[in-house]
mmJSON file of the N, C-alpha and C atoms, coordinates in Angstrom:
{"data_MODEL":{"atom_site":{
"group_PDB":["ATOM","ATOM","ATOM","ATOM","ATOM","ATOM","ATOM","ATOM","ATOM","ATOM","ATOM","ATOM","ATOM","ATOM","ATOM","ATOM","ATOM","ATOM","ATOM","ATOM","ATOM","ATOM","ATOM","ATOM","ATOM","ATOM","ATOM","ATOM","ATOM","ATOM","ATOM","ATOM","ATOM","ATOM","ATOM","ATOM","ATOM","ATOM","ATOM","ATOM","ATOM","ATOM","ATOM","ATOM","ATOM","ATOM","ATOM","ATOM","ATOM","ATOM","ATOM","ATOM","ATOM","ATOM","ATOM","ATOM","ATOM","ATOM","ATOM","ATOM","ATOM","ATOM","ATOM","ATOM","ATOM","ATOM","ATOM","ATOM","ATOM","ATOM","ATOM","ATOM","ATOM","ATOM","ATOM","ATOM","ATOM","ATOM","ATOM","ATOM","ATOM","ATOM","ATOM","ATOM","ATOM","ATOM","ATOM","ATOM","ATOM","ATOM","ATOM","ATOM","ATOM","ATOM","ATOM","ATOM","ATOM","ATOM","ATOM","ATOM","ATOM","ATOM","ATOM","ATOM","ATOM","ATOM","ATOM","ATOM","ATOM","ATOM","ATOM","ATOM","ATOM","ATOM","ATOM","ATOM","ATOM","ATOM","ATOM","ATOM","ATOM","ATOM","ATOM","ATOM","ATOM","ATOM","ATOM","ATOM","ATOM","ATOM","ATOM","ATOM","ATOM","ATOM","ATOM","ATOM","ATOM","ATOM","ATOM","ATOM","ATOM","ATOM","ATOM","ATOM","ATOM","ATOM","ATOM","ATOM","ATOM","ATOM","ATOM","ATOM","ATOM","ATOM","ATOM","ATOM","ATOM","ATOM","ATOM","ATOM","ATOM","ATOM","ATOM","ATOM","ATOM","ATOM","ATOM","ATOM","ATOM","ATOM","ATOM","ATOM","ATOM","ATOM","ATOM","ATOM","ATOM","ATOM","ATOM","ATOM","ATOM","ATOM","ATOM","ATOM","ATOM","ATOM","ATOM","ATOM","ATOM","ATOM","ATOM","ATOM","ATOM","ATOM","ATOM","ATOM","ATOM","ATOM","ATOM","ATOM","ATOM","ATOM","ATOM","ATOM","ATOM","ATOM","ATOM","ATOM","ATOM","ATOM","ATOM","ATOM","ATOM","ATOM","ATOM","ATOM","ATOM","ATOM","ATOM","ATOM","ATOM","ATOM","ATOM","ATOM","ATOM"],
"id":[1,2,3,4,5,6,7,8,9,10,11,12,13,14,15,16,17,18,19,20,21,22,23,24,25,26,27,28,29,30,31,32,33,34,35,36,37,38,39,40,41,42,43,44,45,46,47,48,49,50,51,52,53,54,55,56,57,58,59,60,61,62,63,64,65,66,67,68,69,70,71,72,73,74,75,76,77,78,79,80,81,82,83,84,85,86,87,88,89,90,91,92,93,94,95,96,97,98,99,100,101,102,103,104,105,106,107,108,109,110,111,112,113,114,115,116,117,118,119,120,121,122,123,124,125,126,127,128,129,130,131,132,133,134,135,136,137,138,139,140,141,142,143,144,145,146,147,148,149,150,151,152,153,154,155,156,157,158,159,160,161,162,163,164,165,166,167,168,169,170,171,172,173,174,175,176,177,178,179,180,181,182,183,184,185,186,187,188,189,190,191,192,193,194,195,196,197,198,199,200,201,202,203,204,205,206,207,208,209,210,211,212,213,214,215,216,217,218,219,220,221,222,223,224,225],
"type_symbol":["N","C","C","N","C","C","N","C","C","N","C","C","N","C","C","N","C","C","N","C","C","N","C","C","N","C","C","N","C","C","N","C","C","N","C","C","N","C","C","N","C","C","N","C","C","N","C","C","N","C","C","N","C","C","N","C","C","N","C","C","N","C","C","N","C","C","N","C","C","N","C","C","N","C","C","N","C","C","N","C","C","N","C","C","N","C","C","N","C","C","N","C","C","N","C","C","N","C","C","N","C","C","N","C","C","N","C","C","N","C","C","N","C","C","N","C","C","N","C","C","N","C","C","N","C","C","N","C","C","N","C","C","N","C","C","N","C","C","N","C","C","N","C","C","N","C","C","N","C","C","N","C","C","N","C","C","N","C","C","N","C","C","N","C","C","N","C","C","N","C","C","N","C","C","N","C","C","N","C","C","N","C","C","N","C","C","N","C","C","N","C","C","N","C","C","N","C","C","N","C","C","N","C","C","N","C","C","N","C","C","N","C","C","N","C","C","N","C","C","N","C","C","N","C","C"],
"label_atom_id":["N","CA","C","N","CA","C","N","CA","C","N","CA","C","N","CA","C","N","CA","C","N","CA","C","N","CA","C","N","CA","C","N","CA","C","N","CA","C","N","CA","C","N","CA","C","N","CA","C","N","CA","C","N","CA","C","N","CA","C","N","CA","C","N","CA","C","N","CA","C","N","CA","C","N","CA","C","N","CA","C","N","CA","C","N","CA","C","N","CA","C","N","CA","C","N","CA","C","N","CA","C","N","CA","C","N","CA","C","N","CA","C","N","CA","C","N","CA","C","N","CA","C","N","CA","C","N","CA","C","N","CA","C","N","CA","C","N","CA","C","N","CA","C","N","CA","C","N","CA","C","N","CA","C","N","CA","C","N","CA","C","N","CA","C","N","CA","C","N","CA","C","N","CA","C","N","CA","C","N","CA","C","N","CA","C","N","CA","C","N","CA","C","N","CA","C","N","CA","C","N","CA","C","N","CA","C","N","CA","C","N","CA","C","N","CA","C","N","CA","C","N","CA","C","N","CA","C","N","CA","C","N","CA","C","N","CA","C","N","CA","C","N","CA","C","N","CA","C","N","CA","C","N","CA","C","N","CA","C","N","CA","C"],
"label_alt_id":[null,null,null,null,null,null,null,null,null,null,null,null,null,null,null,null,null,null,null,null,null,null,null,null,null,null,null,null,null,null,null,null,null,null,null,null,null,null,null,null,null,null,null,null,null,null,null,null,null,null,null,null,null,null,null,null,null,null,null,null,null,null,null,null,null,null,null,null,null,null,null,null,null,null,null,null,null,null,null,null,null,null,null,null,null,null,null,null,null,null,null,null,null,null,null,null,null,null,null,null,null,null,null,null,null,null,null,null,null,null,null,null,null,null,null,null,null,null,null,null,null,null,null,null,null,null,null,null,null,null,null,null,null,null,null,null,null,null,null,null,null,null,null,null,null,null,null,null,null,null,null,null,null,null,null,null,null,null,null,null,null,null,null,null,null,null,null,null,null,null,null,null,null,null,null,null,null,null,null,null,null,null,null,null,null,null,null,null,null,null,null,null,null,null,null,null,null,null,null,null,null,null,null,null,null,null,null,null,null,null,null,null,null,null,null,null,null,null,null,null,null,null,null,null,null],
"label_comp_id":["MET","MET","MET","GLU","GLU","GLU","ASP","ASP","ASP","ARG","ARG","ARG","ALA","ALA","ALA","ASN","ASN","ASN","VAL","VAL","VAL","GLY","GLY","GLY","LEU","LEU","LEU","VAL","VAL","VAL","ILE","ILE","ILE","VAL","VAL","VAL","SER","SER","SER","VAL","VAL","VAL","LEU","LEU","LEU","PHE","PHE","PHE","PRO","PRO","PRO","ILE","ILE","ILE","VAL","VAL","VAL","GLY","GLY","GLY","LEU","LEU","LEU","ILE","ILE","ILE","LEU","LEU","LEU","PHE","PHE","PHE","PHE","PHE","PHE","VAL","VAL","VAL","LYS","LYS","LYS","LYS","LYS","LYS","LYS","LYS","LYS","GLU","GLU","GLU","THR","THR","THR","PRO","PRO","PRO","LYS","LYS","LYS","ALA","ALA","ALA","ALA","ALA","ALA","LYS","LYS","LYS","ALA","ALA","ALA","TYR","TYR","TYR","ILE","ILE","ILE","ILE","ILE","ILE","ALA","ALA","ALA","ALA","ALA","ALA","ALA","ALA","ALA","ILE","ILE","ILE","SER","SER","SER","PHE","PHE","PHE","VAL","VAL","VAL","VAL","VAL","VAL","CYS","CYS","CYS","LEU","LEU","LEU","LEU","LEU","LEU","ILE","ILE","ILE","ASN","ASN","ASN","ILE","ILE","ILE","ILE","ILE","ILE","VAL","VAL","VAL","MET","MET","MET","ALA","ALA","ALA","VAL","VAL","VAL","ALA","ALA","ALA","GLY","GLY","GLY","SER","SER","SER","MET","MET","MET","VAL","VAL","VAL","ALA","ALA","ALA","THR","THR","THR","MET","MET","MET","VAL","VAL","VAL","SER","SER","SER","TYR","TYR","TYR","GLY","GLY","GLY","ALA","ALA","ALA","LEU","LEU","LEU","MET","MET","MET","CYS","CYS","CYS"],
"label_asym_id":["A","A","A","A","A","A","A","A","A","A","A","A","A","A","A","A","A","A","A","A","A","A","A","A","A","A","A","A","A","A","A","A","A","A","A","A","A","A","A","A","A","A","A","A","A","A","A","A","A","A","A","A","A","A","A","A","A","A","A","A","A","A","A","A","A","A","A","A","A","A","A","A","A","A","A","A","A","A","A","A","A","A","A","A","A","A","A","A","A","A","A","A","A","A","A","A","A","A","A","A","A","A","A","A","A","A","A","A","A","A","A","A","A","A","A","A","A","A","A","A","A","A","A","A","A","A","A","A","A","A","A","A","A","A","A","A","A","A","A","A","A","A","A","A","A","A","A","A","A","A","A","A","A","A","A","A","A","A","A","A","A","A","A","A","A","A","A","A","A","A","A","A","A","A","A","A","A","A","A","A","A","A","A","A","A","A","A","A","A","A","A","A","A","A","A","A","A","A","A","A","A","A","A","A","A","A","A","A","A","A","A","A","A","A","A","A","A","A","A","A","A","A","A","A","A"],
"label_entity_id":["1","1","1","1","1","1","1","1","1","1","1","1","1","1","1","1","1","1","1","1","1","1","1","1","1","1","1","1","1","1","1","1","1","1","1","1","1","1","1","1","1","1","1","1","1","1","1","1","1","1","1","1","1","1","1","1","1","1","1","1","1","1","1","1","1","1","1","1","1","1","1","1","1","1","1","1","1","1","1","1","1","1","1","1","1","1","1","1","1","1","1","1","1","1","1","1","1","1","1","1","1","1","1","1","1","1","1","1","1","1","1","1","1","1","1","1","1","1","1","1","1","1","1","1","1","1","1","1","1","1","1","1","1","1","1","1","1","1","1","1","1","1","1","1","1","1","1","1","1","1","1","1","1","1","1","1","1","1","1","1","1","1","1","1","1","1","1","1","1","1","1","1","1","1","1","1","1","1","1","1","1","1","1","1","1","1","1","1","1","1","1","1","1","1","1","1","1","1","1","1","1","1","1","1","1","1","1","1","1","1","1","1","1","1","1","1","1","1","1","1","1","1","1","1","1"],
"label_seq_id":[1,1,1,2,2,2,3,3,3,4,4,4,5,5,5,6,6,6,7,7,7,8,8,8,9,9,9,10,10,10,11,11,11,12,12,12,13,13,13,14,14,14,15,15,15,16,16,16,17,17,17,18,18,18,19,19,19,20,20,20,21,21,21,22,22,22,23,23,23,24,24,24,25,25,25,26,26,26,27,27,27,28,28,28,29,29,29,30,30,30,31,31,31,32,32,32,33,33,33,34,34,34,35,35,35,36,36,36,37,37,37,38,38,38,39,39,39,40,40,40,41,41,41,42,42,42,43,43,43,44,44,44,45,45,45,46,46,46,47,47,47,48,48,48,49,49,49,50,50,50,51,51,51,52,52,52,53,53,53,54,54,54,55,55,55,56,56,56,57,57,57,58,58,58,59,59,59,60,60,60,61,61,61,62,62,62,63,63,63,64,64,64,65,65,65,66,66,66,67,67,67,68,68,68,69,69,69,70,70,70,71,71,71,72,72,72,73,73,73,74,74,74,75,75,75],
"pdbx_PDB_ins_code":[null,null,null,null,null,null,null,null,null,null,null,null,null,null,null,null,null,null,null,null,null,null,null,null,null,null,null,null,null,null,null,null,null,null,null,null,null,null,null,null,null,null,null,null,null,null,null,null,null,null,null,null,null,null,null,null,null,null,null,null,null,null,null,null,null,null,null,null,null,null,null,null,null,null,null,null,null,null,null,null,null,null,null,null,null,null,null,null,null,null,null,null,null,null,null,null,null,null,null,null,null,null,null,null,null,null,null,null,null,null,null,null,null,null,null,null,null,null,null,null,null,null,null,null,null,null,null,null,null,null,null,null,null,null,null,null,null,null,null,null,null,null,null,null,null,null,null,null,null,null,null,null,null,null,null,null,null,null,null,null,null,null,null,null,null,null,null,null,null,null,null,null,null,null,null,null,null,null,null,null,null,null,null,null,null,null,null,null,null,null,null,null,null,null,null,null,null,null,null,null,null,null,null,null,null,null,null,null,null,null,null,null,null,null,null,null,null,null,null,null,null,null,null,null,null],
"Cartn_x":[0.812,-0.001,0.877,0.522,1.266,0.941,1.969,1.834,1.787,0.76,0.6,-0.766,-0.877,-2.085,-3.088,-4.274,-5.289,-5.611,-5.489,-5.69,-7.12,-8.062,-9.434,-9.554,-8.952,-9.014,-8.171,-7.157,-6.396,-7.199,-7.982,-8.814,-9.959,-10.482,-11.522,-10.96,-9.707,-9.021,-8.774,-8.577,-8.47,-9.741,-10.839,-12.168,-12.765,-12.499,-13.059,-11.896,-11.278,-10.063,-10.347,-11.607,-11.854,-11.732,-12.098,-11.937,-10.472,-9.608,-8.171,-7.576,-8.119,-7.78,-8.149,-9.39,-9.895,-9.126,-8.845,-8.08,-6.702,-6.091,-4.756,-4.79,-5.737,-5.719,-6.104,-6.96,-7.38,-6.269,-5.527,-4.512,-3.062,-2.795,-1.394,-0.625,-1.285,-0.575,-0.3,-1.272,-1.173,-0.448,-0.679,0.015,0.415,1.55,1.955,2.217,2.769,3.06,1.779,0.816,-0.498,-1.158,-1.106,-1.697,-1.081,0.222,0.931,0.456,0.226,-0.352,-1.702,-2.56,-3.844,-3.83,-2.993,-2.925,-2.272,-1.325,-0.717,-1.721,-2.485,-3.513,-4.553,-4.95,-5.97,-5.403,-4.149,-3.513,-3.36,-2.937,-2.782,-4.137,-5.069,-6.45,-6.928,-6.721,-7.203,-6.457,-5.183,-4.447,-4.841,-5.076,-5.456,-6.815,-7.788,-9.113,-9.013,-8.128,-7.986,-7.462,-6.475,-5.906,-6.971,-7.73,-8.754,-9.77,-10.161,-11.205,-10.521,-9.284,-8.718,-8.65,-8.288,-8.312,-9.626,-10.616,-12.034,-12.549,-12.198,-12.619,-11.939,-10.67,-9.939,-10.506,-10.826,-11.451,-12.782,-13.581,-14.99,-14.868,-13.973,-13.752,-13.326,-12.456,-11.991,-13.122,-13.977,-15.078,-16.074,-16.36,-17.271,-16.713,-15.427,-14.728,-14.822,-14.587,-14.658,-16.091,-17.087,-18.447,-18.865,-18.369,-18.709,-17.958,-16.754,-16.069,-16.641,-17.337,-17.998,-19.428,-19.87,-21.236,-22.31,-21.821,-22.78,-23.497,-22.943,-23.479,-23.811,-25.071,-25.472,-26.027,-25.28,-25.672,-26.364],
"Cartn_y":[-1.182,-0.014,1.286,2.163,3.451,4.358,4.988,5.844,7.227,7.617,9.036,9.514,10.809,11.344,11.607,11.29,11.571,13.095,13.761,15.199,15.587,14.808,15.136,15.08,14.115,13.994,15.134,15.546,16.725,17.976,18.186,19.325,19.251,18.08,17.893,18.171,17.795,18.069,19.534,20.287,21.721,22.36,21.926,22.487,22.101,20.884,20.343,19.723,20.431,19.941,18.66,18.538,17.333,16.101,16.197,15.035,14.71,15.652,15.44,14.725,15.132,14.478,12.994,12.79,11.409,10.562,11.128,10.389,10.089,10.993,10.705,9.471,9.381,8.258,6.964,7.043,5.861,5.37,6.302,5.899,5.776,6.126,6.215,4.941,3.812,2.561,2.043,2.158,1.642,2.584,3.9,4.87,6.053,5.949,7.089,8.394,8.352,9.694,10.329,9.573,10.227,10.739,9.958,10.426,11.733,11.862,13.106,14.238,14.026,15.086,15.545,14.586,14.896,15.812,15.431,16.121,17.515,17.6,18.928,19.85,19.381,20.157,20.59,19.722,20.117,21.196,20.975,21.887,23.254,23.361,24.624,25.332,24.56,25.182,25.668,24.925,25.361,26.605,26.683,27.862,29.057,28.93,30.048,30.559,29.666,30.081,30.754,30.238,30.831,32.288,32.481,33.793,34.78,34.278,35.113,35.549,34.58,34.887,35.95,35.78,36.885,38.158,38.231,39.498,40.162,39.304,39.843,40.353,39.608,40.029,41.311,41.462,42.714,43.858,43.704,44.81,45.122,44.131,44.433,45.095,44.688,45.269,46.758,46.971,48.333,49.225,48.704,49.497,49.876,48.903,49.142,50.143,50.025,50.992,52.41,52.507,53.812,54.386,53.552,53.992,54.44,53.722,54.084,55.419,55.667,56.825,58.093,57.908,59.002,59.184,58.31,58.375,57.882,57.216,56.665,55.467,54.868,53.608,53.918,54.119,54.373,53.15,52.542,51.327,51.629],
"Cartn_z":[0.017,-0.02,0.042,-0.872,-0.984,0.205,0.809,1.974,1.563,0.782,0.368,0.828,1.129,1.609,0.415,0.588,-0.386,-0.351,-1.512,-1.579,-1.074,-1.41,-1.001,0.503,1.148,2.605,3.29,2.676,3.184,3.136,2.118,1.954,2.986,3.164,4.231,5.612,5.812,7.129,7.36,6.257,6.422,6.694,6.035,6.25,7.553,8.038,9.26,10.053,10.926,11.625,12.442,12.93,13.754,12.868,11.59,10.656,10.493,10.384,10.359,11.535,12.66,13.982,13.989,13.575,13.513,12.502,11.284,10.297,10.81,11.507,12.064,12.968,13.863,14.747,14.029,13.023,12.285,11.33,10.725,9.779,10.209,11.471,11.852,11.835,12.021,12.027,10.539,9.685,8.363,7.37,7.531,6.643,7.422,8.131,9.069,8.337,7.111,6.51,6.096,5.61,5.241,6.544,7.593,8.814,9.341,9.24,9.558,8.734,7.4,6.551,6.999,7.453,7.881,9.149,10.094,11.34,11.14,10.299,10.027,9.348,8.459,7.705,8.755,9.641,10.625,11.602,11.993,12.927,12.373,11.114,10.435,10.324,9.919,9.852,11.167,12.194,13.564,13.975,13.771,14.167,13.384,12.125,11.287,11.706,11.978,12.505,13.807,14.71,15.98,15.854,15.056,14.809,14.19,13.247,12.695,13.688,14.588,15.64,16.595,16.937,17.857,17.231,15.986,15.289,15.201,14.863,14.741,16.097,17.13,18.554,18.972,18.55,18.934,18.193,16.944,16.175,16.625,16.968,17.429,18.868,19.704,21.016,20.838,19.954,19.694,19.206,18.396,17.905,18.953,19.789,20.908,21.824,22.129,23.085,22.486,21.172,20.532,20.562,20.432,20.42,21.854,22.827,24.237,24.58,24.157,24.452,23.821,22.719,22.018,22.499,23.433,23.815,22.855,21.837,20.856,21.358,22.362,22.886,24.385,24.651,26.027,26.678,27.62,28.254,29.617],
"occupancy":[1.0,1.0,1.0,1.0,1.0,1.0,1.0,1.0,1.0,1.0,1.0,1.0,1.0,1.0,1.0,1.0,1.0,1.0,1.0,1.0,1.0,1.0,1.0,1.0,1.0,1.0,1.0,1.0,1.0,1.0,1.0,1.0,1.0,1.0,1.0,1.0,1.0,1.0,1.0,1.0,1.0,1.0,1.0,1.0,1.0,1.0,1.0,1.0,1.0,1.0,1.0,1.0,1.0,1.0,1.0,1.0,1.0,1.0,1.0,1.0,1.0,1.0,1.0,1.0,1.0,1.0,1.0,1.0,1.0,1.0,1.0,1.0,1.0,1.0,1.0,1.0,1.0,1.0,1.0,1.0,1.0,1.0,1.0,1.0,1.0,1.0,1.0,1.0,1.0,1.0,1.0,1.0,1.0,1.0,1.0,1.0,1.0,1.0,1.0,1.0,1.0,1.0,1.0,1.0,1.0,1.0,1.0,1.0,1.0,1.0,1.0,1.0,1.0,1.0,1.0,1.0,1.0,1.0,1.0,1.0,1.0,1.0,1.0,1.0,1.0,1.0,1.0,1.0,1.0,1.0,1.0,1.0,1.0,1.0,1.0,1.0,1.0,1.0,1.0,1.0,1.0,1.0,1.0,1.0,1.0,1.0,1.0,1.0,1.0,1.0,1.0,1.0,1.0,1.0,1.0,1.0,1.0,1.0,1.0,1.0,1.0,1.0,1.0,1.0,1.0,1.0,1.0,1.0,1.0,1.0,1.0,1.0,1.0,1.0,1.0,1.0,1.0,1.0,1.0,1.0,1.0,1.0,1.0,1.0,1.0,1.0,1.0,1.0,1.0,1.0,1.0,1.0,1.0,1.0,1.0,1.0,1.0,1.0,1.0,1.0,1.0,1.0,1.0,1.0,1.0,1.0,1.0,1.0,1.0,1.0,1.0,1.0,1.0,1.0,1.0,1.0,1.0,1.0,1.0,1.0,1.0,1.0,1.0,1.0,1.0],
"B_iso_or_equiv":[0.0,0.0,0.0,0.0,0.0,0.0,0.0,0.0,0.0,0.0,0.0,0.0,0.0,0.0,0.0,0.0,0.0,0.0,0.0,0.0,0.0,0.0,0.0,0.0,0.0,0.0,0.0,0.0,0.0,0.0,0.0,0.0,0.0,0.0,0.0,0.0,0.0,0.0,0.0,0.0,0.0,0.0,0.0,0.0,0.0,0.0,0.0,0.0,0.0,0.0,0.0,0.0,0.0,0.0,0.0,0.0,0.0,0.0,0.0,0.0,0.0,0.0,0.0,0.0,0.0,0.0,0.0,0.0,0.0,0.0,0.0,0.0,0.0,0.0,0.0,0.0,0.0,0.0,0.0,0.0,0.0,0.0,0.0,0.0,0.0,0.0,0.0,0.0,0.0,0.0,0.0,0.0,0.0,0.0,0.0,0.0,0.0,0.0,0.0,0.0,0.0,0.0,0.0,0.0,0.0,0.0,0.0,0.0,0.0,0.0,0.0,0.0,0.0,0.0,0.0,0.0,0.0,0.0,0.0,0.0,0.0,0.0,0.0,0.0,0.0,0.0,0.0,0.0,0.0,0.0,0.0,0.0,0.0,0.0,0.0,0.0,0.0,0.0,0.0,0.0,0.0,0.0,0.0,0.0,0.0,0.0,0.0,0.0,0.0,0.0,0.0,0.0,0.0,0.0,0.0,0.0,0.0,0.0,0.0,0.0,0.0,0.0,0.0,0.0,0.0,0.0,0.0,0.0,0.0,0.0,0.0,0.0,0.0,0.0,0.0,0.0,0.0,0.0,0.0,0.0,0.0,0.0,0.0,0.0,0.0,0.0,0.0,0.0,0.0,0.0,0.0,0.0,0.0,0.0,0.0,0.0,0.0,0.0,0.0,0.0,0.0,0.0,0.0,0.0,0.0,0.0,0.0,0.0,0.0,0.0,0.0,0.0,0.0,0.0,0.0,0.0,0.0,0.0,0.0,0.0,0.0,0.0,0.0,0.0,0.0],
"pdbx_formal_charge":[null,null,null,null,null,null,null,null,null,null,null,null,null,null,null,null,null,null,null,null,null,null,null,null,null,null,null,null,null,null,null,null,null,null,null,null,null,null,null,null,null,null,null,null,null,null,null,null,null,null,null,null,null,null,null,null,null,null,null,null,null,null,null,null,null,null,null,null,null,null,null,null,null,null,null,null,null,null,null,null,null,null,null,null,null,null,null,null,null,null,null,null,null,null,null,null,null,null,null,null,null,null,null,null,null,null,null,null,null,null,null,null,null,null,null,null,null,null,null,null,null,null,null,null,null,null,null,null,null,null,null,null,null,null,null,null,null,null,null,null,null,null,null,null,null,null,null,null,null,null,null,null,null,null,null,null,null,null,null,null,null,null,null,null,null,null,null,null,null,null,null,null,null,null,null,null,null,null,null,null,null,null,null,null,null,null,null,null,null,null,null,null,null,null,null,null,null,null,null,null,null,null,null,null,null,null,null,null,null,null,null,null,null,null,null,null,null,null,null,null,null,null,null,null,null],
"auth_seq_id":[1,1,1,2,2,2,3,3,3,4,4,4,5,5,5,6,6,6,7,7,7,8,8,8,9,9,9,10,10,10,11,11,11,12,12,12,13,13,13,14,14,14,15,15,15,16,16,16,17,17,17,18,18,18,19,19,19,20,20,20,21,21,21,22,22,22,23,23,23,24,24,24,25,25,25,26,26,26,27,27,27,28,28,28,29,29,29,30,30,30,31,31,31,32,32,32,33,33,33,34,34,34,35,35,35,36,36,36,37,37,37,38,38,38,39,39,39,40,40,40,41,41,41,42,42,42,43,43,43,44,44,44,45,45,45,46,46,46,47,47,47,48,48,48,49,49,49,50,50,50,51,51,51,52,52,52,53,53,53,54,54,54,55,55,55,56,56,56,57,57,57,58,58,58,59,59,59,60,60,60,61,61,61,62,62,62,63,63,63,64,64,64,65,65,65,66,66,66,67,67,67,68,68,68,69,69,69,70,70,70,71,71,71,72,72,72,73,73,73,74,74,74,75,75,75],
"auth_comp_id":["MET","MET","MET","GLU","GLU","GLU","ASP","ASP","ASP","ARG","ARG","ARG","ALA","ALA","ALA","ASN","ASN","ASN","VAL","VAL","VAL","GLY","GLY","GLY","LEU","LEU","LEU","VAL","VAL","VAL","ILE","ILE","ILE","VAL","VAL","VAL","SER","SER","SER","VAL","VAL","VAL","LEU","LEU","LEU","PHE","PHE","PHE","PRO","PRO","PRO","ILE","ILE","ILE","VAL","VAL","VAL","GLY","GLY","GLY","LEU","LEU","LEU","ILE","ILE","ILE","LEU","LEU","LEU","PHE","PHE","PHE","PHE","PHE","PHE","VAL","VAL","VAL","LYS","LYS","LYS","LYS","LYS","LYS","LYS","LYS","LYS","GLU","GLU","GLU","THR","THR","THR","PRO","PRO","PRO","LYS","LYS","LYS","ALA","ALA","ALA","ALA","ALA","ALA","LYS","LYS","LYS","ALA","ALA","ALA","TYR","TYR","TYR","ILE","ILE","ILE","ILE","ILE","ILE","ALA","ALA","ALA","ALA","ALA","ALA","ALA","ALA","ALA","ILE","ILE","ILE","SER","SER","SER","PHE","PHE","PHE","VAL","VAL","VAL","VAL","VAL","VAL","CYS","CYS","CYS","LEU","LEU","LEU","LEU","LEU","LEU","ILE","ILE","ILE","ASN","ASN","ASN","ILE","ILE","ILE","ILE","ILE","ILE","VAL","VAL","VAL","MET","MET","MET","ALA","ALA","ALA","VAL","VAL","VAL","ALA","ALA","ALA","GLY","GLY","GLY","SER","SER","SER","MET","MET","MET","VAL","VAL","VAL","ALA","ALA","ALA","THR","THR","THR","MET","MET","MET","VAL","VAL","VAL","SER","SER","SER","TYR","TYR","TYR","GLY","GLY","GLY","ALA","ALA","ALA","LEU","LEU","LEU","MET","MET","MET","CYS","CYS","CYS"],
"auth_asym_id":["A","A","A","A","A","A","A","A","A","A","A","A","A","A","A","A","A","A","A","A","A","A","A","A","A","A","A","A","A","A","A","A","A","A","A","A","A","A","A","A","A","A","A","A","A","A","A","A","A","A","A","A","A","A","A","A","A","A","A","A","A","A","A","A","A","A","A","A","A","A","A","A","A","A","A","A","A","A","A","A","A","A","A","A","A","A","A","A","A","A","A","A","A","A","A","A","A","A","A","A","A","A","A","A","A","A","A","A","A","A","A","A","A","A","A","A","A","A","A","A","A","A","A","A","A","A","A","A","A","A","A","A","A","A","A","A","A","A","A","A","A","A","A","A","A","A","A","A","A","A","A","A","A","A","A","A","A","A","A","A","A","A","A","A","A","A","A","A","A","A","A","A","A","A","A","A","A","A","A","A","A","A","A","A","A","A","A","A","A","A","A","A","A","A","A","A","A","A","A","A","A","A","A","A","A","A","A","A","A","A","A","A","A","A","A","A","A","A","A","A","A","A","A","A","A"],
"auth_atom_id":["N","CA","C","N","CA","C","N","CA","C","N","CA","C","N","CA","C","N","CA","C","N","CA","C","N","CA","C","N","CA","C","N","CA","C","N","CA","C","N","CA","C","N","CA","C","N","CA","C","N","CA","C","N","CA","C","N","CA","C","N","CA","C","N","CA","C","N","CA","C","N","CA","C","N","CA","C","N","CA","C","N","CA","C","N","CA","C","N","CA","C","N","CA","C","N","CA","C","N","CA","C","N","CA","C","N","CA","C","N","CA","C","N","CA","C","N","CA","C","N","CA","C","N","CA","C","N","CA","C","N","CA","C","N","CA","C","N","CA","C","N","CA","C","N","CA","C","N","CA","C","N","CA","C","N","CA","C","N","CA","C","N","CA","C","N","CA","C","N","CA","C","N","CA","C","N","CA","C","N","CA","C","N","CA","C","N","CA","C","N","CA","C","N","CA","C","N","CA","C","N","CA","C","N","CA","C","N","CA","C","N","CA","C","N","CA","C","N","CA","C","N","CA","C","N","CA","C","N","CA","C","N","CA","C","N","CA","C","N","CA","C","N","CA","C","N","CA","C","N","CA","C","N","CA","C","N","CA","C","N","CA","C"],
"pdbx_PDB_model_num":[1,1,1,1,1,1,1,1,1,1,1,1,1,1,1,1,1,1,1,1,1,1,1,1,1,1,1,1,1,1,1,1,1,1,1,1,1,1,1,1,1,1,1,1,1,1,1,1,1,1,1,1,1,1,1,1,1,1,1,1,1,1,1,1,1,1,1,1,1,1,1,1,1,1,1,1,1,1,1,1,1,1,1,1,1,1,1,1,1,1,1,1,1,1,1,1,1,1,1,1,1,1,1,1,1,1,1,1,1,1,1,1,1,1,1,1,1,1,1,1,1,1,1,1,1,1,1,1,1,1,1,1,1,1,1,1,1,1,1,1,1,1,1,1,1,1,1,1,1,1,1,1,1,1,1,1,1,1,1,1,1,1,1,1,1,1,1,1,1,1,1,1,1,1,1,1,1,1,1,1,1,1,1,1,1,1,1,1,1,1,1,1,1,1,1,1,1,1,1,1,1,1,1,1,1,1,1,1,1,1,1,1,1,1,1,1,1,1,1,1,1,1,1,1,1]
}}}
């Protein structure tokens, strides 16, 4: 059996990191190189999503703070 990662499964691992994690544990014995590709794709996707969320929250917090300081948001 060839130990190459399926491109379709790598794409699925990027879109849904939990699938990459599951594929890693299922495939690590029979195809370790492919399993490593799946977990790397999932990890990269997770980190990118985390960074995007942090940036969005920082921008949103900054906008709310600016609105409060100008009195546009009366709580």
